[in-house]
Backbone bond lengths (Angstrom), bond angles and torsions (degrees), N, CA, C in turn:
res aa  C-N    CA-C-N  psi(-1)  N-CA   C-N-CA  omega(-1)  CA-C   N-CA-C  phi
1 M - - - 1.462 - - 1.521 109.95 -
2 A 1.307 116.67 129.94 1.456 121.30 -177.27 1.529 111.03 -70.92
3 T 1.325 114.96 142.64 1.462 119.95 175.81 1.518 109.96 -73.68
4 T 1.306 116.78 134.89 1.464 122.15 176.44 1.519 108.51 -125.61
5 L 1.305 116.18 167.14 1.458 120.28 177.62 1.525 110.50 -57.79
6 A 1.324 116.17 -41.51 1.462 120.75 -177.95 1.529 112.86 -67.34
7 S 1.327 117.17 -25.99 1.467 120.12 -176.97 1.522 113.64 -86.25
8 L 1.319 117.84 -9.18 1.456 121.14 -179.08 1.531 110.82 -68.59
9 K 1.318 116.10 134.23 1.462 121.12 176.44 1.529 111.64 -97.28
10 V 1.322 116.42 -24.39 1.453 121.20 -179.99 1.529 109.65 -68.28
11 K 1.332 116.85 137.95 1.457 121.12 177.32 1.528 109.80 -76.52
12 L 1.321 116.27 142.66 1.463 121.79 -174.91 1.529 110.72 -105.59
13 F 1.331 116.16 120.32 1.458 122.70 175.22 1.520 108.69 -112.99
14 T 1.328 116.37 144.49 1.461 121.11 174.52 1.523 109.46 -92.66
15 D 1.317 116.43 130.67 1.458 122.57 179.01 1.521 108.54 -101.11
16 G 1.326 116.93 113.86 1.458 120.35 -178.40 1.511 110.49 171.85
17 A 1.344 116.11 175.76 1.456 119.81 -178.93 1.518 112.77 -135.63
18 D 1.332 117.16 2.30 1.461 119.84 176.98 1.529 109.09 -72.92
19 K 1.331 116.70 115.22 1.454 120.39 -172.93 1.526 112.42 -59.58
20 A 1.328 117.38 -45.72 1.467 120.71 -178.91 1.523 111.01 -60.19
21 Q 1.326 116.19 -40.59 1.461 120.36 179.94 1.527 110.86 -67.98
22 I 1.315 117.16 -40.05 1.462 120.69 178.60 1.521 110.85 -62.70
23 V 1.322 116.82 -44.78 1.462 120.78 178.98 1.526 110.56 -62.46
24 E 1.342 116.15 -39.38 1.469 120.50 177.82 1.521 111.06 -63.71
25 M 1.343 116.88 -46.64 1.457 120.70 -178.36 1.531 111.32 -67.97
26 A 1.317 117.14 -29.11 1.469 120.81 -179.44 1.521 111.89 -64.90
27 K 1.317 116.77 -20.26 1.463 121.00 178.72 1.526 111.97 -74.69
28 Q 1.338 116.38 -16.65 1.458 121.06 -179.13 1.530 109.70 -83.16
29 K 1.313 117.26 125.26 1.459 121.14 -176.56 1.522 112.84 -62.20
30 H 1.332 117.18 -29.19 1.464 119.23 -176.91 1.533 112.94 -81.94
31 I 1.320 118.02 -4.66 1.467 120.95 176.69 1.522 108.52 -92.88
32 A 1.346 115.90 117.88 1.466 120.59 -172.65 1.522 113.95 -98.28
33 G 1.327 117.96 -14.17 1.447 118.66 -178.55 1.514 112.78 -177.72
34 F 1.330 114.80 -173.94 1.464 121.17 -173.97 1.527 110.89 -143.24
35 T 1.318 116.18 145.12 1.461 121.71 174.89 1.523 109.06 -127.02
36 T 1.321 115.44 142.47 1.455 121.94 176.34 1.529 107.74 -128.86
37 N 1.320 116.05 170.43 1.465 121.21 172.17 1.523 107.68 -157.75
38 P 1.331 118.28 166.98 1.470 120.27 -177.81 1.522 114.49 -56.01
39 S 1.322 117.42 -36.42 1.472 119.77 179.57 1.525 110.91 -65.20
40 L 1.330 116.33 -40.39 1.460 120.60 178.04 1.523 111.38 -69.44
41 L 1.328 116.65 -36.18 1.465 120.40 176.43 1.531 110.54 -63.17
42 K 1.319 115.91 -41.42 1.465 120.23 177.39 1.530 110.41 -61.81
43 K 1.322 115.86 -45.12 1.466 120.46 179.86 1.517 111.64 -61.21
44 A 1.334 116.70 -35.69 1.465 121.74 -178.94 1.526 112.13 -82.01
45 G 1.333 117.12 -4.18 1.459 120.71 178.16 1.515 114.53 76.18
46 V 1.329 117.22 24.90 1.467 120.92 -179.15 1.528 109.39 -72.90
47 K 1.331 116.50 129.89 1.458 122.39 178.34 1.525 111.50 -112.29
48 D 1.326 116.49 -46.85 1.464 121.24 179.18 1.525 107.51 -98.40
49 Y 1.320 115.80 94.29 1.467 122.05 -172.06 1.529 111.96 -60.10
50 E 1.321 117.29 -50.20 1.463 119.35 -175.08 1.529 112.00 -65.98
51 S 1.320 117.38 -42.69 1.472 119.72 179.20 1.520 110.45 -62.55
52 Y 1.333 115.49 -43.39 1.465 120.55 177.67 1.520 110.82 -58.67
53 A 1.329 116.02 -47.42 1.463 120.93 -176.58 1.523 111.47 -64.66
54 R 1.314 117.04 -44.60 1.464 120.13 -179.36 1.531 111.48 -64.80
55 E 1.324 116.92 -37.24 1.469 120.58 176.63 1.522 110.39 -65.09
56 L 1.334 116.11 -38.86 1.458 120.76 -179.37 1.526 110.91 -67.69
57 V 1.317 117.26 -42.67 1.465 121.11 178.02 1.524 110.55 -63.14
58 A 1.328 116.23 -38.53 1.466 119.71 178.18 1.524 110.99 -65.83
59 A 1.329 116.38 -34.37 1.467 120.66 -179.41 1.523 111.74 -78.00
60 V 1.337 116.54 -30.73 1.472 121.50 -179.64 1.535 107.88 -131.18
61 P 1.328 117.48 77.09 1.465 120.24 -173.77 1.520 115.48 -84.62
62 D 1.335 116.64 -8.69 1.465 119.47 -170.27 1.523 114.24 -117.54
63 K 1.346 117.52 14.06 1.458 120.49 177.66 1.523 109.62 -134.53
64 H 1.326 115.16 148.01 1.458 121.94 179.67 1.524 111.30 -50.22
65 I 1.345 116.59 135.17 1.461 122.27 170.01 1.521 108.25 -136.69
66 S 1.324 116.92 127.07 1.462 121.79 177.23 1.518 110.23 -103.08
67 F 1.348 115.94 126.71 1.464 122.61 174.81 1.528 108.13 -119.32
68 E 1.328 116.51 137.61 1.462 120.63 -174.55 1.524 112.61 -98.39
69 V 1.325 116.18 145.69 1.461 120.73 171.95 1.527 108.03 -65.04
70 I 1.338 116.07 159.15 1.470 118.98 -175.54 1.527 113.38 -118.21
71 S 1.328 117.92 -7.80 1.459 120.50 179.88 1.528 110.66 -83.24
72 D 1.337 115.23 165.96 1.462 120.80 173.87 1.526 110.55 -111.69
73 D 1.328 115.79 -9.16 1.458 122.11 177.42 1.526 109.31 -87.65
74 I 1.310 117.42 128.92 1.463 120.88 -172.43 1.525 112.40 -62.52
75 D 1.330 118.04 -43.39 1.465 119.61 178.76 1.528 111.52 -61.97
76 Q 1.329 115.83 -39.81 1.458 119.55 178.23 1.525 110.99 -69.19
77 M 1.324 117.16 -35.35 1.469 121.19 175.86 1.522 110.27 -59.37
78 I 1.322 116.43 -41.94 1.464 120.63 179.37 1.524 110.33 -62.23
79 A 1.340 116.16 -43.36 1.461 120.35 178.96 1.526 111.10 -63.72
80 E 1.343 116.32 -41.05 1.459 120.52 179.10 1.522 110.94 -66.23
81 A 1.311 116.72 -38.16 1.469 120.71 179.25 1.519 110.78 -61.12
82 R 1.326 116.42 -41.31 1.458 120.26 178.35 1.523 111.85 -65.39
83 L 1.313 116.22 -33.31 1.470 120.40 176.16 1.526 110.51 -70.11
84 I 1.321 116.31 -49.51 1.462 121.76 -175.50 1.520 112.12 -61.72
85 T 1.322 117.36 -41.28 1.468 120.00 -177.55 1.523 111.84 -62.27
86 A 1.333 116.98 -23.40 1.469 120.99 179.86 1.521 112.75 -79.07
87 W 1.316 117.38 -5.76 1.465 120.30 -178.71 1.527 113.19 -72.01
88 G 1.316 117.73 -20.65 1.466 119.51 178.76 1.515 112.32 174.36
89 K 1.333 116.02 154.53 1.465 120.74 -179.95 1.522 112.14 -67.41
90 N 1.335 116.42 -22.16 1.458 120.68 -179.26 1.531 112.64 -92.30
91 V 1.327 117.11 7.09 1.459 121.68 -174.81 1.526 111.98 -90.74
92 Y 1.330 115.68 132.50 1.462 123.50 169.62 1.528 107.38 -109.90
93 V 1.312 116.25 141.94 1.456 121.35 179.03 1.526 109.54 -96.11
94 K 1.328 115.96 124.00 1.458 119.70 177.81 1.529 109.92 -87.56
95 L 1.319 114.37 122.84 1.457 122.07 174.40 1.520 108.10 -121.20
96 P 1.328 118.45 129.73 1.467 119.12 176.40 1.520 109.67 -69.60
97 I 1.301 116.92 152.40 1.464 120.83 -179.95 1.528 111.29 -67.60
98 I 1.331 117.08 -26.69 1.465 122.55 175.76 1.530 108.71 -138.52
99 N 1.337 116.82 162.53 1.467 119.80 171.36 1.524 108.80 -100.05
100 T 1.329 117.20 -172.70 1.473 119.63 -175.03 1.526 112.62 -69.40
101 K 1.335 117.08 -14.05 1.469 120.76 176.66 1.523 111.60 -89.07
102 G 1.333 115.79 -2.04 1.451 120.01 -178.63 1.512 113.43 82.62
103 E 1.340 117.06 10.77 1.465 121.44 -179.84 1.531 109.92 -78.23
104 M 1.320 116.67 129.67 1.458 121.36 179.54 1.526 110.32 -69.84
105 L 1.330 116.15 141.76 1.457 121.44 179.69 1.524 112.71 -101.84
106 T 1.320 116.99 15.82 1.466 119.14 -174.82 1.525 113.11 -61.36
107 D 1.331 117.43 -37.54 1.467 119.22 178.28 1.529 110.53 -64.56
108 A 1.319 116.71 -41.98 1.467 120.85 178.56 1.521 110.66 -64.77
109 I 1.328 116.09 -40.75 1.465 121.15 179.22 1.522 110.27 -63.10
110 R 1.329 115.47 -45.38 1.465 120.58 179.29 1.537 110.80 -62.53
111 R 1.298 116.48 -42.23 1.464 121.81 -178.79 1.519 111.25 -64.41
112 L 1.327 116.41 -48.98 1.465 120.74 -178.93 1.523 111.53 -67.52
113 S 1.322 115.37 -40.05 1.459 119.43 178.04 1.519 110.42 -61.13
114 G 1.318 116.34 -37.79 1.456 120.93 177.38 1.516 112.93 -65.54
115 E 1.330 115.64 -24.24 1.465 121.13 177.98 1.533 111.92 -84.32
116 G 1.342 116.10 -4.87 1.458 119.40 179.76 1.513 114.94 98.69
117 V 1.340 116.82 7.15 1.460 120.61 178.90 1.527 109.64 -78.57
118 K 1.336 116.54 127.98 1.464 121.11 176.56 1.523 107.87 -81.26
119 I 1.328 116.57 123.11 1.465 121.17 -170.84 1.521 111.89 -119.91
120 N 1.320 114.74 139.46 1.455 123.55 172.94 1.527 106.27 -112.07
121 V 1.333 116.63 103.37 1.471 120.97 -179.33 1.527 108.33 -80.25
122 T 1.316 116.11 118.56 1.462 120.00 -170.41 1.528 112.75 -113.49
123 V 1.322 115.04 170.60 1.470 125.15 -178.96 1.533 111.22 58.22
124 V 1.308 116.66 42.06 1.462 122.00 176.34 1.525 108.78 -86.65
125 T 1.325 116.46 122.09 1.474 120.37 -175.45 1.521 113.96 -130.32
126 T 1.340 118.08 0.61 1.463 120.59 178.83 1.525 110.13 -133.07
127 V 1.315 115.26 157.77 1.468 120.60 178.02 1.523 110.44 -63.08
128 E 1.327 117.16 -40.23 1.463 120.64 179.06 1.530 110.85 -60.23
129 Q 1.324 116.51 -44.48 1.460 120.45 178.72 1.523 110.86 -61.37
130 A 1.325 116.74 -43.16 1.467 121.15 -179.34 1.521 111.03 -61.50
131 K 1.327 116.72 -43.16 1.463 120.90 -179.71 1.524 110.99 -65.11
132 K 1.327 117.27 -45.17 1.458 120.92 -179.29 1.526 111.48 -66.32
133 A 1.325 116.78 -38.68 1.468 120.49 178.98 1.518 110.53 -64.80
134 T 1.324 116.53 -44.12 1.468 120.80 -179.81 1.523 111.01 -62.93
135 L 1.317 116.46 -42.86 1.455 120.75 179.22 1.528 110.88 -62.90
136 A 1.325 116.37 -40.89 1.461 120.61 -179.55 1.523 111.88 -66.72
137 L 1.313 117.08 -27.25 1.463 121.81 -178.62 1.524 113.34 -92.17
138 S 1.312 117.35 -12.53 1.464 121.08 -166.81 1.525 115.32 -68.97
139 Q 1.323 118.29 -15.09 1.459 120.23 179.69 1.525 112.44 -104.94
140 G 1.315 117.28 2.25 1.460 121.13 -174.27 1.516 114.17 -95.98
141 P 1.329 115.63 -165.74 1.458 121.50 -175.94 1.523 114.04 -79.78
142 G 1.293 116.32 -6.10 1.454 120.49 -175.56 1.506 109.23 135.14
143 G 1.295 117.19 140.11 1.450 120.17 -178.30 1.509 111.87 -158.82
144 I 1.324 114.61 176.54 1.460 121.52 -173.94 1.515 110.12 -134.80
145 V 1.310 115.61 142.75 1.462 122.60 171.90 1.528 107.17 -111.78
146 S 1.330 116.23 115.83 1.465 121.04 -178.47 1.518 110.46 -96.69
147 V 1.327 115.53 110.68 1.465 122.39 -179.13 1.529 109.25 -91.52
148 F 1.315 116.18 122.45 1.468 121.01 -177.01 1.536 110.73 -85.73
149 A 1.309 115.11 66.58 1.465 121.03 -176.55 1.526 111.94 -62.04
150 G 1.314 116.53 -42.20 1.461 120.09 -177.30 1.512 113.42 -61.91
151 R 1.324 116.73 -39.97 1.464 119.51 -179.99 1.524 111.36 -68.24
152 L 1.328 116.65 -33.95 1.457 119.61 174.57 1.526 110.47 -65.28
153 A 1.334 116.10 -43.72 1.467 120.90 -179.84 1.523 111.35 -61.75
154 D 1.332 116.70 -36.09 1.465 120.39 179.66 1.527 112.32 -58.82
155 L 1.334 116.64 -26.50 1.458 121.00 -179.79 1.530 112.22 -104.14
156 G 1.331 115.74 11.18 1.460 119.55 178.28 1.509 113.64 75.02
157 I 1.329 117.67 19.90 1.466 121.50 179.24 1.529 109.01 -93.88
158 D 1.314 116.33 129.97 1.467 121.59 -178.52 1.526 109.73 -69.11
159 Y 1.322 115.69 115.18 1.468 120.58 -178.01 1.531 112.74 -90.70
160 V 1.307 118.19 -9.74 1.460 121.17 -174.73 1.532 112.78 -58.79
161 P 1.348 119.56 -48.42 1.470 118.53 179.39 1.528 112.51 -58.62
162 L 1.320 117.35 -38.34 1.460 121.13 179.29 1.524 111.15 -65.88
163 V 1.320 117.04 -48.65 1.473 120.21 -179.25 1.525 109.99 -60.71
164 E 1.334 116.82 -45.59 1.460 120.23 -179.69 1.531 111.55 -60.83
165 A 1.321 116.18 -42.77 1.464 119.93 -179.76 1.520 111.09 -66.72
166 A 1.331 116.66 -42.32 1.465 120.66 -179.45 1.528 111.04 -63.08
167 V 1.325 115.72 -42.81 1.473 120.37 179.17 1.523 110.46 -64.26
168 K 1.327 116.33 -43.37 1.473 120.42 179.64 1.519 110.91 -60.64
169 E 1.330 116.61 -45.44 1.466 120.86 -179.92 1.526 110.91 -63.49
170 A 1.315 116.24 -45.42 1.466 120.35 -177.02 1.519 112.17 -66.63
171 R 1.320 116.77 -40.76 1.470 120.07 -177.24 1.530 112.39 -73.97
172 A 1.320 116.55 -8.31 1.460 120.11 173.46 1.526 110.79 -83.44
173 T 1.344 116.26 -5.27 1.459 122.13 176.79 1.526 108.66 -110.39
174 K 1.316 116.06 174.40 1.461 120.71 177.81 1.526 112.56 -100.61
175 Q 1.340 116.90 -15.97 1.460 117.95 -170.43 1.523 116.12 -128.65
176 V 1.334 118.32 2.33 1.458 120.26 -179.49 1.532 109.88 -104.47
177 E 1.328 115.30 135.17 1.464 121.61 178.39 1.530 109.74 -120.38
178 V 1.324 115.57 162.13 1.458 121.47 178.40 1.524 109.68 -115.57
179 I 1.329 115.07 130.90 1.465 121.40 172.36 1.529 108.91 -103.59
180 W 1.322 115.76 129.72 1.472 120.27 167.18 1.526 105.27 -81.70
181 A 1.324 117.19 116.21 1.464 121.16 -175.14 1.525 111.74 -116.28
182 S 1.325 115.03 170.84 1.467 124.64 -175.47 1.536 110.55 54.82
183 T 1.312 115.04 50.89 1.463 122.53 -179.10 1.528 110.74 -68.62
184 R 1.313 116.17 136.99 1.465 121.17 -176.71 1.532 114.00 -112.01
185 E 1.342 117.61 -25.39 1.460 120.11 -174.42 1.518 110.48 -155.70
186 V 1.328 115.80 165.72 1.458 121.42 -179.46 1.529 111.09 -58.54
187 W 1.330 117.33 -36.65 1.461 120.17 -178.11 1.523 111.40 -58.45
188 N 1.344 117.57 -30.71 1.461 119.99 177.75 1.523 111.62 -60.09
189 V 1.329 117.71 -32.78 1.463 121.41 178.24 1.526 109.85 -64.47
190 I 1.332 115.64 -42.71 1.465 120.52 177.97 1.526 110.06 -63.76
191 E 1.335 116.06 -44.30 1.466 120.33 178.68 1.524 111.29 -59.91
192 A 1.321 116.62 -48.37 1.461 121.20 -178.81 1.518 111.03 -59.43
193 D 1.319 115.92 -40.47 1.461 121.18 179.37 1.528 110.76 -64.83
194 R 1.321 116.78 -45.63 1.461 121.55 -177.52 1.529 112.04 -69.95
195 M 1.330 116.80 -28.90 1.457 120.38 -177.85 1.526 112.41 -88.02
196 G 1.319 116.60 0.42 1.453 120.30 174.18 1.511 115.96 85.18
197 C 1.341 117.61 14.43 1.462 119.13 175.57 1.525 109.79 -62.17
198 H 1.300 116.75 143.82 1.454 120.82 179.56 1.524 111.44 -73.52
199 I 1.352 115.27 -35.89 1.462 122.38 -171.83 1.524 109.53 -141.91
200 I 1.327 116.05 150.93 1.464 120.47 164.97 1.518 107.04 -131.82
201 T 1.323 116.21 135.20 1.462 120.07 175.96 1.521 108.14 -110.37
202 A 1.327 115.79 132.86 1.464 120.40 -173.77 1.519 110.10 -147.64
203 P 1.337 116.74 154.19 1.458 119.82 175.58 1.528 111.03 -58.58
204 A 1.310 116.14 152.29 1.464 121.16 -176.89 1.528 112.30 -57.96
205 D 1.342 117.22 -36.73 1.463 118.59 -177.28 1.518 112.24 -64.41
206 I 1.335 117.33 -29.52 1.465 120.53 175.79 1.524 110.34 -75.48
207 L 1.314 117.15 -45.19 1.464 120.77 -178.86 1.527 111.93 -62.27
208 K 1.309 117.28 -33.49 1.463 120.58 179.93 1.530 112.12 -66.69
209 K 1.325 116.84 -20.68 1.463 120.71 179.61 1.532 112.38 -80.12
210 L 1.321 117.09 -13.15 1.454 120.03 -174.08 1.517 113.77 -66.96
211 T 1.315 117.12 -23.29 1.469 119.42 178.69 1.523 111.58 -64.14
212 A 1.335 116.86 -18.73 1.468 120.88 -179.78 1.526 112.74 -85.85
213 L 1.327 117.23 -7.38 1.468 119.66 -179.30 1.523 111.25 -57.41
214 G 1.328 115.94 131.46 1.457 121.33 176.46 1.516 115.42 77.56
215 T 1.340 117.78 6.06 1.468 119.38 -175.99 1.530 113.10 -89.80
216 K 1.355 117.59 -15.14 1.461 119.95 -179.36 1.520 110.62 -141.13
217 T 1.323 115.41 151.34 1.457 121.36 175.15 1.520 109.74 -89.75
218 A 1.323 117.06 168.03 1.459 121.22 177.48 1.527 110.73 -61.57
219 E 1.341 116.21 -37.23 1.468 120.58 179.14 1.523 110.97 -64.68
220 E 1.318 116.11 -40.31 1.470 120.13 179.10 1.524 110.95 -66.01
221 L 1.322 116.87 -35.47 1.460 120.27 177.62 1.524 110.87 -65.78
222 S 1.325 116.31 -37.18 1.464 120.40 177.50 1.525 110.57 -61.54
223 L 1.336 115.81 -46.58 1.460 120.29 179.75 1.524 110.89 -64.40
224 D 1.328 116.63 -40.13 1.466 120.24 178.08 1.524 111.12 -60.89
225 G 1.354 116.05 -40.14 1.451 120.04 -179.91 1.511 112.40 -64.22
226 V 1.333 115.39 -43.52 1.466 119.72 179.15 1.521 110.55 -63.74
227 K 1.322 117.09 -43.04 1.464 121.14 179.28 1.535 111.31 -62.52
228 A 1.332 116.56 -38.09 1.461 120.35 179.79 1.528 110.97 -66.80
229 F 1.355 116.17 -42.57 1.461 119.53 177.71 1.530 110.94 -63.26
230 R 1.338 115.86 -39.86 1.464 120.34 179.93 1.523 110.76 -64.23
231 A 1.320 116.24 -44.28 1.469 120.38 -179.50 1.525 110.78 -63.50
232 D 1.324 117.33 -40.39 1.457 120.58 -179.33 1.525 111.23 -71.43
233 T 1.334 116.94 -33.64 1.468 120.16 176.61 1.528 110.39 -62.26
234 L 1.318 115.67 -45.11 1.463 120.41 179.59 1.528 111.20 -66.55
235 A 1.325 116.23 -41.83 1.456 120.19 -178.58 1.526 111.93 -65.47
236 A 1.342 115.69 -33.78 1.460 120.06 -179.92 1.518 112.67 -80.56
237 G 1.345 118.06 -14.32 1.452 121.77 -179.01 1.519 113.22 66.83
238 L 1.335 117.14 34.53 1.462 121.21 -177.86 1.530 111.55 -67.85
239 T 1.331 115.81 143.86 1.467 121.09 178.47 1.521 109.79 -134.51
240 L 1.328 115.59 155.12 1.461 122.67 173.88 1.522 108.29 -140.40
241 E 1.349 115.46 146.08 1.470 120.15 179.19 1.518 109.03 -99.23
242 T 1.345 116.61 122.59 1.458 122.14 176.07 1.509 108.72 -133.14
243 G 1.343 116.69 136.63 1.471 120.21 179.88 1.506 113.12 61.93
244 G 1.330 116.07 28.70 1.454 120.05 178.30 1.512 113.27 79.66
245 V 1.310 117.05 2.74 1.479 120.30 -179.56 1.503 109.09 -120.64
246 R 1.329 117.19 128.88 1.454 121.48 176.57 1.528 109.17 -89.07
247 R 1.297 115.07 123.80 1.458 119.86 -178.02 1.540 110.11 -122.19
248 T 1.292 114.82 150.09 1.465 120.44 174.62 1.517 109.07 -87.22
249 A 1.277 116.21 164.77 1.471 120.87 -179.23 1.524 111.59 -65.37
250 A 1.320 116.50 -23.12 1.457 120.35 -177.09 1.524 111.59 -78.39
251 E 1.327 116.69 -15.81 1.473 118.86 -176.86 1.521 111.62 -84.20
């Protein structure tokens, strides 16, 4: 049976920071939430982080939104997390599993989670990190472990053992979920769904392609490809000489 948008069990989050695009995607019933990060904020030209975030929460008050802390100092990260969580009931605070010094943030995650802060632990790339993040979140109000599968794939590193381990750890709890992050293609959505991830976050251009799932067979795609090449050959006016005669593609 072909996978369709309606058959997907994994929740779909849009990864981005363009406010207009987020508001547009929020109108789609199959979009369950949104994730941002400092790199995406930079790309979107955000200067006043708090004003931007509060406007976004006001525009999308009923769906998950993750906002990341911006400090590299752990004590300051904790202070920022307490600020960010106050921006809205639908807000999750993104904390990286480590800072730039390689210091683990599990104690901070455990502390904030104990205070009732909903946390999205991000940039998780190892099984050890996934286990520690899940444990740190397991006593709180609910949290997320974001596995950067796409970034591992970019370097030829097999992400399957990590995703499987993260899902297993999370599903042994009642309140921890796993996000498949750094999505590169539509197939990643299918993988995340089949591997039992709770959520996948992906750029809007990838999510918009999901409506086409299950609409064509492999044979139909082959025919479409041939037709496209034929149309482009004719449009380009390509010619080849055979048997001493130059002919156009239309002949």
